[in-house]
C-alpha positions in Angstrom: 24.9 -8.1 -6.8 22.9 -5.1 -5.6 24.8 -2.7 -3.3 22.0 -0.6 -2.2 21.8 0.5 1.4 18.5 -1.6 2.1 20.2 -4.8 0.5 23.2 -4.2 2.8 21.0 -3.7 6.0 19.1 -7.1 4.9 22.4 -8.9 4.3 24.5 -7.7 7.3 21.9 -7.2 10.0 18.2 -8.2 9.3 18.7 -11.5 7.8 21.1 -12.9 10.5 18.8 -11.6 13.3 15.7 -12.8 11.7 17.2 -16.3 11.3 18.1 -16.3 14.9 14.6 -15.4 16.0 12.8 -17.8 13.6 15.2 -20.7 14.7 14.6 -19.9 18.4 10.9 -19.9 18.0 10.9 -23.0 16.1 13.0 -24.7 18.7 15.1 -26.8 16.5 18.1 -25.7 18.5 17.5 -26.0 22.3 20.2 -23.6 23.4 20.9 -20.6 20.9 24.1 -20.1 22.6 25.5 -23.3 21.2 25.4 -21.9 17.7 25.4 -18.2 18.2 28.9 -17.7 16.5 27.8 -19.2 13.5 25.1 -16.6 13.0 26.6 -13.8 14.6 28.2 -10.4 13.0 32.0 -9.9 13.2 33.2 -6.6 14.5 36.8 -5.9 15.4 37.2 -7.2 19.0 33.6 -7.8 19.5 30.8 -10.4 18.5 27.1 -9.5 18.1 24.8 -12.5 18.5 21.2 -13.2 19.3 21.7 -13.1 22.9 24.4 -10.4 23.0 22.2 -7.8 20.9 22.5 -4.4 22.5 21.1 -1.1 21.2 24.3 0.9 20.9 26.0 -2.0 18.7 22.9 -2.2 16.7 22.7 1.4 16.1 26.5 1.4 14.9 26.0 -1.4 12.6 22.9 0.3 10.9 24.9 3.6 10.8 27.6 1.9 8.8 25.5 -0.3 6.4 23.6 2.5 4.4 26.9 4.3 3.5 28.0 1.2 1.3 25.2 2.2 -1.0 24.6 5.1 -3.2 21.3 6.6 -1.8 18.8 6.7 1.2 15.4 5.7 0.3 12.2 4.5 1.9 13.4 1.1 1.8 16.5 1.7 3.7 14.4 3.3 6.4 11.9 0.6 6.4 14.3 -2.1 6.7 16.2 -0.4 9.5 12.8 -0.2 11.5 12.4 -3.8 10.9 15.7 -4.6 12.4 14.9 -2.7 15.7 11.4 -4.2 15.8 12.9 -7.7 15.3 15.5 -7.0 17.9 12.5 -6.4 20.5 12.1 -10.1 20.4 15.6 -10.9 22.3 14.4 -9.9 25.7 10.7 -9.0 26.0 10.8 -8.6 29.9 13.4 -5.6 29.7 10.8 -2.8 29.2 13.1 0.2 29.0 15.0 -1.6 26.3 11.7 -2.4 24.5 10.6 1.0 24.5 14.0 2.3 23.4 13.8 -0.1 20.4 10.5 0.9 19.6 11.4 4.5 19.6 14.1 3.7 16.8 11.7 1.5 14.9 8.9 4.2 14.7 11.4 7.1 14.0 12.7 5.0 10.9 9.0 4.2 10.0 8.2 7.9 10.1 11.2 8.5 7.7 10.1 5.6 5.3 6.8 7.0 4.7 8.0 10.6 4.0 11.2 9.6 2.1 9.8 9.2 -1.6 8.5 12.7 -2.6 7.1 13.4 0.9 4.2 11.2 0.3 2.9 8.6 2.9 1.8 6.1 0.3 5.5 5.0 -0.1 4.8 2.2 2.5 1.3 0.7 2.1 -0.4 1.1 5.4 -2.4 -2.0 5.3 0.9 -4.1 5.1 2.6 -2.2 7.8 -0.1 -1.9 10.3 -1.8 -5.3 10.0 0.6 -7.7 8.3 4.2 -7.4 8.4 5.5 -10.2 10.9 8.8 -8.1 11.8 6.6 -5.4 13.3 4.7 -7.9 15.5 5.8 -6.4 18.9 4.7 -2.9 17.7 1.2 -4.1 17.3 0.9 -6.0 20.5 -2.0 -4.3 22.2 -1.7 -3.0 25.7 2.1 -2.4 25.6 4.0 1.2 25.6 5.5 0.2 22.1 2.0 -0.5 20.7 0.9 3.1 22.1 3.8 4.8 20.3 3.2 2.8 17.2 -0.5 3.7 17.2 0.2 7.5 17.6 2.5 7.2 14.7 -0.2 5.6 12.5 -2.7 8.3 13.6 -0.3 11.0 12.8 1.0 10.1 9.3 -2.7 8.7 8.3 -4.8 11.2 10.1 -8.1 10.3 8.5 -7.7 6.5 8.3 -10.5 5.9 11.1 -12.6 8.9 10.1 -15.3 6.8 8.8 -17.2 5.1 11.4 -20.8 4.8 10.1 -22.6 1.8 11.4 -24.6 -0.7 9.3 -27.5 0.8 7.4 -30.0 -1.9 8.6 -33.1 0.4 8.5 -32.3 1.6 4.8 -34.0 0.4 1.8 -32.2 -1.5 -1.0 -32.8 1.5 -3.1 -31.0 4.0 -0.7 -28.1 1.4 -0.3 -27.6 1.4 -4.3 -27.7 5.1 -4.4 -25.1 5.3 -1.8 -22.8 2.8 -3.9 -23.5 4.9 -6.8 -22.2 8.1 -5.2 -19.4 6.3 -3.4 -18.0 5.2 -6.7 -18.3 8.6 -8.2 -16.0 10.1 -5.3 -13.7 7.1 -5.5 -13.2 7.8 -9.2 -12.5 11.6 -8.6 -10.0 10.6 -5.8 -8.1 8.1 -7.9 -8.1 10.4 -11.0 -6.1 13.0 -8.7 -3.9 10.3 -7.4 -2.7 9.3 -10.9 -2.5 12.8 -12.2 -0.2 13.8 -9.4 1.9 10.6 -10.1 2.3 11.6 -13.6 4.2 14.6 -12.5 6.8 12.4 -10.9 10.3 11.8 -12.4 11.7 8.5 -12.4 10.3 6.4 -9.7 11.6 3.4 -7.5 10.4 0.2 -8.8 9.2 -1.1 -5.5 7.0 2.1 -5.1 5.5 1.5 -8.5 4.8 -2.1 -7.7 2.8 -1.0 -4.7 0.9 1.5 -7.0 -0.3 -1.4 -9.1 -0.9 -3.6 -6.2 -3.3 -1.2 -4.7 -4.8 -0.4 -8.1 -5.6 -4.2 -8.4 -7.4 -4.1 -5.0 -9.5 -1.1 -5.9 -10.8 -2.5 -9.2 -11.6 -5.9 -7.3 -13.5 -3.9 -4.9 -15.4 -2.2 -7.5 -16.3 -5.6 -9.1 -17.5 -6.8 -5.6 -19.6 -3.7 -4.6 -21.2 -3.3 -8.0 -22.7 -6.8 -7.6 -26.4 -6.7 -6.6 -25.8 -9.5 -4.1 -23.3 -7.6 -2.2 -25.6 -4.5 -1.2 -26.2 -5.5 2.3 -22.5 -6.2 3.0 -21.8 -2.9 4.6 -18.4 -3.8 5.9 -17.0 -4.2 2.3 -17.9 -0.2 1.9 -16.2 0.5 5.2 -13.1 -1.3 4.5 -12.8 0.2 1.2 -13.2 3.7 2.4 -10.8 3.0 5.3 -8.1 1.7 2.6 -8.5 4.9 0.5 -8.3 7.2 3.4 -5.1 5.5 4.6 -3.3 5.0 1.2 -4.2 8.0 -0.9 -3.4 10.8 1.5 -3.7 13.9 1.0 -6.1 13.4 -2.0 -9.0 11.6 -0.1 -8.8 14.1 2.9 -8.8 17.0 0.7 -12.1 15.9 -1.1 -15.2 17.3 0.7 -17.5 14.7 -0.6 -15.4 11.6 0.3 -16.7 9.6 1.7 -20.2 10.5 1.1 -22.5 10.5 4.0 -25.4 8.2 4.3 -28.6 9.5 2.7 -31.1 10.2 5.5 -34.3 8.1 5.6 -36.4 10.7 4.4 -34.3 11.6 1.3 -34.1 8.5 -0.8 -33.3 10.1 -3.9 -30.6 13.0 -3.9 -30.7 15.6 -6.5 -28.5 14.8 -9.6 -28.6 11.0 -9.3 -30.2 9.0 -12.1 -33.4 7.0 -10.9 -33.3 3.6 -9.2 -33.7 1.6 -12.4 -30.8 3.6 -14.2 -28.6 3.2 -11.2 -29.2 -0.7 -11.2 -28.5 -0.8 -14.9 -25.4 1.2 -14.6 -24.0 -0.9 -11.6 -24.7 -4.2 -13.3 -22.8 -2.9 -16.5 -19.9 -1.9 -14.3 -20.0 -5.2 -12.5 -20.1 -6.9 -16.1 -17.2 -4.8 -17.4 -15.1 -5.7 -14.1 -15.4 -9.4 -15.0 -12.9 -8.9 -17.8 -11.6 -5.6 -17.0 -8.2 -4.6 -18.6 -7.5 -2.2 -15.9 -7.6 -5.1 -13.3 -5.8 -7.6 -15.5 -3.1 -5.2 -16.3 -2.5 -3.9 -12.9 -2.2 -7.6 -11.7 0.1 -8.5 -14.6 2.1 -5.2 -14.3 2.7 -5.7 -10.5 4.1 -9.2 -11.3 6.3 -8.0 -14.0 7.7 -5.2 -11.9 8.5 -7.7 -9.2 10.5 -9.9 -11.7 12.3 -6.9 -13.1 13.3 -5.8 -9.5 14.7 -9.2 -9.0 16.6 -8.8 -12.3 18.3 -5.7 -10.8 16.0 -2.8 -12.1 15.6 -0.2 -9.4 13.9 2.7 -11.3 11.2 3.3 -13.9 12.1 6.3 -16.0 10.1 9.3 -16.2 8.3 8.4 -19.7 7.1 5.1 -18.4 5.9 6.5 -15.2 4.1 9.4 -17.3 2.5 7.0 -19.6 1.4 4.5 -17.0 -0.2 7.3 -14.8 -2.0 9.1 -17.5 -3.5 5.8 -18.8 -4.9 4.9 -15.3 -6.0 8.5 -14.7 -8.0 8.5 -18.0 -9.8 5.1 -16.8 -10.8 6.8 -13.6 -12.0 10.2 -15.2 -14.0 8.3 -17.8 -15.6 6.3 -15.0 -16.5 9.5 -13.3 -17.7 10.9 -16.5 -19.9 8.0 -17.2 -21.4 8.1 -13.7 -22.3 11.6 -13.8 -23.8 11.5 -17.5 -21.2 13.3 -19.2 -20.2 10.4 -21.4 -21.4 7.1 -22.5 -20.7 3.5 -21.4 -18.7 2.9 -24.5 -16.1 5.5 -23.8 -15.5 3.9 -20.2 -15.0 0.4 -21.9 -12.7 2.0 -24.2 -10.7 3.7 -21.5 -10.2 0.2 -19.7 -9.1 -1.4 -22.8 -6.4 1.5 -23.3 -4.8 1.1 -19.9 -1.0 0.6 -20.8 0.4 -2.8 -20.6 4.0 -3.4 -19.1 6.0 -5.7 -21.2 9.7 -6.9 -21.4 9.5 -7.1 -25.1 10.4 -4.1 -27.6 7.3 -3.2 -29.3 7.0 -0.3 -31.7 4.1 2.2 -31.5 2.9 1.0 -34.8 2.3 -2.6 -33.4 1.0 -1.6 -30.1 1.1 1.9 -28.5 -0.2 0.9 -25.4 2.5 -1.5 -24.3 5.4 0.1 -22.2 8.8 -1.8 -22.3 10.7 -1.9 -19.1 
């Protein structure tokens, strides 16, 4: 059994608390007080149950649990934040108590996103801000905890809401496709920097690496959608993608002066340096076709699943050599896409770069058989 701090927090604090919350909401037990001892935590001379959760006792229990393991990482802080956020459901009418729990939750979220190499991408923003059910009350609009949570999000991801351009209803199809072309160029530059920075990392937490590939899969899928001719009027797809990159790939996206590219003014439909409309359409159609069977997309999807399996097997870290080869492979794919769009290399080179993205595998494979496979 794993003995990491995050696992101990889940086993000793989060899981019993979450079970009590879920059972109460489901209504299978009319009176939680009838069974609170069964799901309570035992401390010398004191029980801690769903109706008896108090902040000092919760803090003491969370201070004890991490020392059972070997290290503090983003998972430990994130799980601690979830404990405080779930505890907010025990008494929603006690506003001072709600604010106190929210402050502790947000403090741990702040430590979580800074825990791994100081990069905020350790916890993916889209899950934390929009999806994680444990943080539901922090996202409840019009409350003091939500104001505290929103301030944290704006501080950690300062440019996440910077792109607020409206639908370009007055622009021609030609202008929209020129914008798509420039947007894809800038995304390729940002992601090349992201993967180059990752290649300099030492061994990486396997959960962190799983998030890398989850985000990578989403990006390649977005390229497939945006490059489709029929999607050029779906402007919200572009806005969503830009916000996703701004939120999850700091500081590279914010340090790029050309990301996101501005909408081309109406009177300037053909910016200098871009191919003509016919060549743009041809290039985007070729890119869309490449994405239909892109190894970069397929390998990131398969790699994400494999990393989750290996994490379940007890693997906690990816060694430095694996991180470096994985990162340089994806960096090469993004760099070659940028080179192709800027006319510095041909389409064939980009297709080869997609083909050469490393594949994570369980099996031992020698370099003579397949040098692109990474055994973990």
